[in-house]
C-alpha positions as MATLAB code, in Angstrom:
seq = 'MPTDSDAKNAQESARADTHTTPLPRERSAARVLRRLRGIGVLLLVLALLFVLPWWTLLGSGTDWPLPVFVTGTVLFFGALAAFPFLMFTGHARRADRMARVADSMLGVVWVLFTWSVLGGLVHLLLIGFGTGGAHRARIVAVAVAAVSVGLLAWGHFEAMRVPRVRRLDVSLPRLGAGLDGVRVVVLADTHYGPIDRAFWSARVTEAVNRLDADIVVHAGDIADGTPDQRREQSAPLGVVRARLARVYVTGNHEYLGQAQGWLDRMTELGWEALHNRHVVVERAGDRLVLAGVDDLTAEHSGLTGHRANLNGALADADPELPVVLVAHQPKYIPQAAAAGIDLQISGHTHGGQIWPFGLLVRIDQPVVQGLTRHGERTLLYTSRGTGFWGPPFRVFAPSEITLLTLRSAA';
ca = [
     226.951   27.826   62.394;
     226.870   28.707   66.147;
     225.925   26.185   68.961;
     224.931   26.177   72.030;
     228.183   25.567   73.591;
     229.467   28.226   71.355;
     227.353   30.664   73.251;
     228.424   29.542   76.663;
     231.626   29.510   75.958;
     231.034   33.002   74.889;
     229.460   34.310   77.571;
     232.004   32.713   79.956;
     234.888   34.498   78.225;
     233.054   37.933   78.423;
     232.930   36.949   82.274;
     236.456   36.152   82.304;
     237.341   39.225   80.346;
     234.931   41.483   82.873;
     236.909   40.117   86.135;
     240.686   40.648   84.322;
     240.368   44.159   82.732;
     240.983   46.767   85.361;
     238.048   49.480   86.180;
     238.802   52.774   85.367;
     239.167   53.647   89.356;
     241.796   51.225   89.678;
     243.995   52.194   86.425;
     244.036   55.706   87.926;
     244.974   54.076   91.056;
     247.917   52.021   89.901;
     248.946   55.263   88.204;
     249.220   56.923   91.322;
     250.779   54.287   93.100;
     253.524   54.207   89.840;
     253.731   57.873   89.968;
     254.759   57.246   93.918;
     257.076   54.954   94.303;
     259.072   56.585   90.738;
     258.573   60.099   93.219;
     259.996   57.455   96.240;
     262.447   56.165   94.052;
     264.057   59.910   92.875;
     264.210   61.350   96.267;
     265.910   58.151   97.845;
     268.754   58.603   94.780;
     268.830   62.513   95.327;
     268.981   61.245   99.181;
     272.088   59.629   98.375;
     273.502   61.751   95.851;
     273.436   64.363   98.958;
     274.120   62.391  102.110;
     276.860   60.465  100.705;
     279.338   63.622  100.136;
     278.286   64.965  103.409;
     279.354   62.207  105.380;
     282.904   61.642  103.456;
     283.496   65.458  103.797;
     282.257   66.201  107.662;
     280.506   63.267  109.364;
     282.557   60.505  108.771;
     284.943   61.156  112.133;
     286.829   64.204  110.222;
     286.364   65.821  113.629;
     286.502   69.391  111.915;
     285.525   72.461  114.319;
     282.214   73.075  115.150;
     281.420   75.846  113.337;
     282.837   74.130  109.997;
     280.506   71.240  110.608;
     277.877   73.679  111.317;
     278.227   75.405  107.975;
     278.690   72.020  105.913;
     276.010   70.719  107.054;
     273.351   73.626  106.665;
     274.763   73.828  102.868;
     274.462   70.177  102.223;
     271.096   69.894  103.379;
     269.836   73.394  102.354;
     270.751   72.634   98.884;
     269.506   69.163   99.188;
     265.982   71.283   99.770;
     265.966   73.271   97.043;
     267.301   71.448   94.779;
     263.856   69.793   93.836;
     262.308   73.447   93.611;
     265.023   75.119   91.687;
     265.192   72.350   89.280;
     260.737   71.953   88.639;
     261.339   75.591   88.296;
     263.726   76.106   85.768;
     262.978   73.382   83.264;
     259.420   73.144   83.740;
     258.731   76.525   84.222;
     261.306   77.676   81.914;
     263.171   79.820   84.602;
     266.282   80.062   83.200;
     267.790   81.333   86.610;
     266.829   78.806   88.708;
     267.525   76.762   85.898;
     270.754   77.598   85.930;
     271.612   77.395   89.704;
     269.826   73.540   89.470;
     271.932   72.282   86.793;
     275.033   74.047   88.347;
     274.167   71.487   91.886;
     273.510   68.483   90.200;
     277.022   68.651   88.472;
     278.644   69.637   91.532;
     277.097   66.730   93.749;
     277.747   64.544   90.954;
     281.069   65.037   91.524;
     281.783   64.902   94.932;
     279.368   61.567   94.918;
     281.972   59.996   92.643;
     284.542   60.455   94.496;
     283.353   60.014   97.434;
     282.571   56.596   96.788;
     285.851   56.131   95.515;
     287.431   58.014   98.898;
     285.694   55.408  100.986;
     287.118   52.698   98.914;
     290.296   54.176  100.063;
     289.525   54.933  103.660;
     288.687   51.202  103.911;
     292.152   50.256  101.839;
     294.082   53.170  104.534;
     292.196   51.401  107.665;
     293.406   47.735  106.523;
     296.681   48.618  106.077;
     296.426   50.894  109.454;
     297.877   53.513  107.878;
     296.748   57.301  108.560;
     295.589   57.266  111.863;
     293.470   59.389  114.098;
     293.544   61.920  110.843;
     292.856   59.403  108.488;
     289.426   60.785  107.958;
     290.653   64.217  107.610;
     293.417   63.318  104.715;
     290.340   61.447  102.794;
     288.019   64.719  103.366;
     290.419   67.240  102.232;
     291.769   64.659   99.132;
     287.710   64.412   98.111;
     287.539   68.099   98.442;
     290.924   69.135   96.409;
     289.808   66.494   93.276;
     286.553   67.498   92.960;
     287.351   71.258   92.687;
     290.183   70.902   90.563;
     287.539   68.496   88.024;
     285.230   70.759   88.418;
     287.209   73.512   87.497;
     289.020   71.797   84.313;
     285.677   70.197   83.180;
     283.784   73.730   83.693;
     286.691   75.062   80.909;
     286.244   72.126   78.876;
     282.170   72.307   78.645;
     282.383   76.063   77.484;
     285.557   76.308   75.283;
     284.790   75.804   71.618;
     285.336   72.004   71.155;
     288.125   70.875   69.555;
     287.921   68.959   65.797;
     287.794   64.963   65.802;
     288.632   63.714   62.645;
     288.436   60.127   60.717;
     288.726   58.120   57.486;
     285.542   56.382   56.983;
     285.018   54.041   54.336;
     282.078   52.906   52.759;
     282.409   50.412   49.963;
     279.237   51.226   47.886;
     280.518   55.316   47.599;
     281.251   56.136   44.148;
     284.869   57.392   43.278;
     283.278   60.362   42.891;
     282.688   60.901   46.215;
     285.865   59.774   47.710;
     287.038   62.389   50.088;
     283.565   64.114   51.055;
     284.123   66.405   53.913;
     281.101   65.603   56.286;
     281.001   68.268   59.324;
     278.974   66.909   62.514;
     277.443   68.768   64.915;
     275.234   66.946   67.974;
     273.736   68.390   71.277;
     274.270   71.842   70.807;
     271.811   72.009   73.676;
     271.102   76.203   73.418;
     270.261   76.596   76.910;
     269.659   78.535   80.282;
     273.272   79.737   79.559;
     273.781   82.013   77.396;
     275.809   80.720   74.528;
     275.706   83.163   71.896;
     279.296   84.083   71.305;
     280.101   80.178   71.306;
     277.408   79.233   68.925;
     279.474   81.691   66.334;
     282.666   80.795   66.886;
     281.871   77.034   66.660;
     280.415   77.877   63.199;
     283.762   79.666   62.521;
     285.632   76.778   63.334;
     282.877   74.183   61.026;
     283.512   76.648   58.296;
     287.586   77.050   58.620;
     286.850   72.699   57.910;
     285.764   73.227   54.096;
     282.561   70.960   54.418;
     281.110   69.520   51.666;
     278.041   68.262   54.162;
     277.395   69.827   57.190;
     274.942   67.413   59.979;
     273.188   68.302   63.113;
     272.654   65.201   64.866;
     269.985   66.736   66.880;
     269.264   68.140   70.557;
     269.652   71.447   69.061;
     268.027   73.654   72.455;
     266.610   73.095   75.628;
     263.823   75.262   75.466;
     261.299   76.740   72.340;
     263.101   78.796   69.117;
     262.180   81.806   70.208;
     263.768   81.063   73.687;
     266.931   80.261   71.836;
     266.934   82.467   68.759;
     269.785   84.148   69.368;
     272.216   81.310   70.262;
     270.786   79.478   67.178;
     271.468   82.332   64.776;
     274.556   81.792   63.910;
     273.895   78.518   62.644;
     272.417   80.433   59.188;
     275.825   81.206   57.881;
     277.182   77.463   58.342;
     278.901   76.780   55.127;
     279.007   73.255   53.014;
     279.369   72.704   49.010;
     276.565   70.072   48.896;
     274.190   70.148   51.886;
     273.629   70.926   55.429;
     270.958   68.445   57.153;
     269.031   68.333   60.328;
     267.156   65.998   62.794;
     265.288   66.265   65.552;
     266.427   64.563   69.063;
     264.408   63.751   72.337;
     265.121   67.322   73.834;
     263.170   69.166   70.638;
     260.029   66.811   72.271;
     260.653   68.532   75.315;
     260.008   72.182   73.794;
     258.522   72.608   69.890;
     259.640   69.987   67.637;
     258.183   71.221   64.964;
     258.937   74.872   65.677;
     262.846   73.543   65.161;
     262.356   72.312   62.209;
     260.816   75.345   61.025;
     263.925   77.403   62.795;
     266.163   75.475   61.036;
     264.523   75.389   57.349;
     263.852   79.423   57.929;
     268.317   79.104   58.865;
     268.295   77.354   55.363;
     269.118   73.784   56.492;
     267.393   70.900   54.748;
     265.263   69.235   57.929;
     265.050   65.380   57.609;
     262.041   64.737   58.859;
     261.354   61.185   57.659;
     262.706   61.956   54.332;
     265.957   62.240   52.125;
     268.052   64.209   49.773;
     270.274   63.029   47.246;
     273.757   64.962   47.146;
     276.255   64.211   43.580;
     279.562   64.556   42.852;
     281.262   64.307   39.653;
     278.511   62.171   38.708;
     278.434   60.008   41.551;
     275.488   60.396   44.027;
     274.780   60.013   47.920;
     271.435   59.373   49.778;
     271.098   61.902   52.912;
     268.389   60.480   55.156;
     266.955   61.293   58.197;
     264.448   59.960   61.261;
     262.848   61.638   63.920;
     263.599   60.953   67.503;
     262.217   57.817   68.739;
     260.749   59.624   71.707;
     259.150   61.898   68.529;
     256.304   58.828   68.596;
     255.039   59.784   72.054;
     254.706   63.237   71.444;
     251.558   63.561   70.531;
     252.882   65.138   67.167;
     250.786   64.345   63.761;
     253.259   62.721   61.975;
     256.467   62.770   64.229;
     258.026   59.449   64.421;
     261.168   57.591   63.150;
     260.066   56.271   59.906;
     262.740   54.685   58.272;
     260.366   53.376   55.617;
     258.952   57.106   54.817;
     263.023   58.279   55.130;
     264.192   56.045   52.643;
     260.792   56.135   50.234;
     261.822   56.489   46.520;
     265.751   56.081   47.023;
     267.390   54.161   44.634;
     268.644   51.308   46.479;
     271.756   50.984   44.843;
     273.023   54.171   46.171;
     274.957   54.203   49.470;
     273.099   55.595   52.469;
     274.134   57.989   55.166;
     271.717   58.021   58.001;
     271.379   60.553   60.591;
     269.033   59.750   63.823;
     269.656   61.176   66.894;
     270.086   58.127   68.974;
     272.452   55.373   68.364;
     270.204   52.631   69.775;
     268.414   53.152   66.097;
     271.270   50.980   64.544;
     269.301   47.617   64.756;
     266.894   49.609   61.876;
     269.661   50.829   60.243;
     271.860   47.604   59.793;
     268.420   45.559   58.682;
     267.977   48.291   55.952;
     271.183   47.916   54.829;
     271.987   51.685   55.848;
     275.896   52.047   55.064;
     276.355   54.801   57.863;
     274.602   56.161   60.512;
     275.276   59.092   62.227;
     274.136   59.879   65.946;
     274.515   61.493   69.218;
     272.584   61.783   72.471;
     275.426   60.092   74.148;
     277.351   63.288   74.987;
     280.012   60.331   75.586;
     278.932   59.954   79.282;
     279.627   64.249   79.652;
     280.444   63.760   83.464;
     282.254   60.620   84.531;
     281.800   57.737   85.189;
     278.315   58.374   83.690;
     279.007   56.726   80.804;
     278.581   53.455   82.754;
     274.768   54.295   83.151;
     274.439   55.512   79.456;
     275.848   52.445   78.351;
     272.779   50.561   79.657;
     270.580   52.658   77.516;
     272.629   52.492   74.465;
     274.766   50.338   72.254;
     277.409   52.839   71.956;
     278.751   55.413   73.601;
     280.747   57.512   71.625;
     283.117   56.512   68.533;
     283.378   54.873   65.329;
     281.449   51.261   65.296;
     280.650   48.411   62.944;
     277.139   46.068   63.281;
     276.392   43.658   60.763;
     278.235   43.435   57.314;
     277.669   46.510   55.561;
     276.775   49.043   58.966;
     278.584   51.448   60.430;
     277.663   53.851   63.317;
     279.511   57.114   64.134;
     278.398   58.515   67.715;
     278.961   61.673   68.551;
     280.138   63.264   72.172;
     278.362   66.379   71.210;
     279.094   69.496   70.665;
     277.811   71.214   73.504;
     276.414   70.249   77.182;
     273.188   69.327   78.276;
     272.524   70.517   82.436;
     275.482   70.660   84.312;
     277.891   72.962   82.484;
     281.091   70.304   83.007;
     282.732   68.008   80.785;
     284.652   65.607   82.874;
     287.251   63.033   81.199;
     284.399   63.387   78.364;
     285.661   66.312   75.664;
     282.941   67.708   73.396;
     283.876   67.576   69.803;
     283.215   69.004   65.871;
     283.647   66.119   63.689;
     285.006   65.950   60.399;
     284.484   62.424   58.625;
     286.040   62.181   55.489;
     284.422   59.579   53.337;
     286.332   57.097   51.406;
     285.277   54.872   48.562;
     286.564   51.343   47.443;
     288.490   52.577   44.710;
];
């Protein structure tokens, strides 16, 4: 039975809650401050990306003729001023022409920034050794510009080409002998987008079909945009051939467009959408579970029934059967390992796409690319991706179509 002391404590607790719980106006002000801080950090990073290359190429004692200095300065700072508008209009408002310009600018300035940092270190070494003389800054500037132009040209070619095939044997001890040699082709991060790559998509499909796959997997981030916008680019997926199954899961970019629309589109093209579900494939009397989960960002999308749900994906699956799980992000691997999954297939990282961005990816993801072991049973294969996001460049991170040949213990 409540006592007077209990009542007094309850009143004091209620008063404390009243004082510690932020009022709606305070919460709104806090959100505004966080947003302003975020915008401030973003603008600072953006300014650094543009200003450091400007300093290396034009402002560090290079002593270029005045017309060169003025023209270069106008180009750099004009691009810096225009970039946020182009990026917002291109991606938030889905204006493909603007997006193409903004994405290309981002790739160019990232490469210039990276090599300006390295050029700055070389400049300091030259000063330390007392070499280079009066033309030291100009030598560094020319070298940075030449390397950047060369890498951008090569990186664009790498991004736009049909990916090379990467082949690996993957041993799964629980795999039945009847499934030994099953060929799993992996696509990921095709990112059909502002650059029309319908012809590229058709050639990728031709390359996949030449691999004579038993199973074809698309590990998410199929496109930037809606199914209607990217209908022509995605159409060749409808003629991908696989003897046992074609399966697909959503990536984080689907949740920037129309995730359910993409699930419906892939079903329309004849693929099994593994929306927190599984299918079982069989060969020569042995069976394999192919399961898939929604991307980790799905939970915050506001879409009913969209979240990564491994228990739902494995519901009613025979626990004695080996499981291949498709999950877009490698960082889902702790859940997969805890559940005893045999192999997780992921994408998302692009292998870094433009060096050295992979170092930043490694902060968020446990793996950037390749085959890795997690726990006693679970393997993870992380694809570098088949396409590219945003900047149409790949530098030291080539795209891939992956052929995984599954091997049993026998």
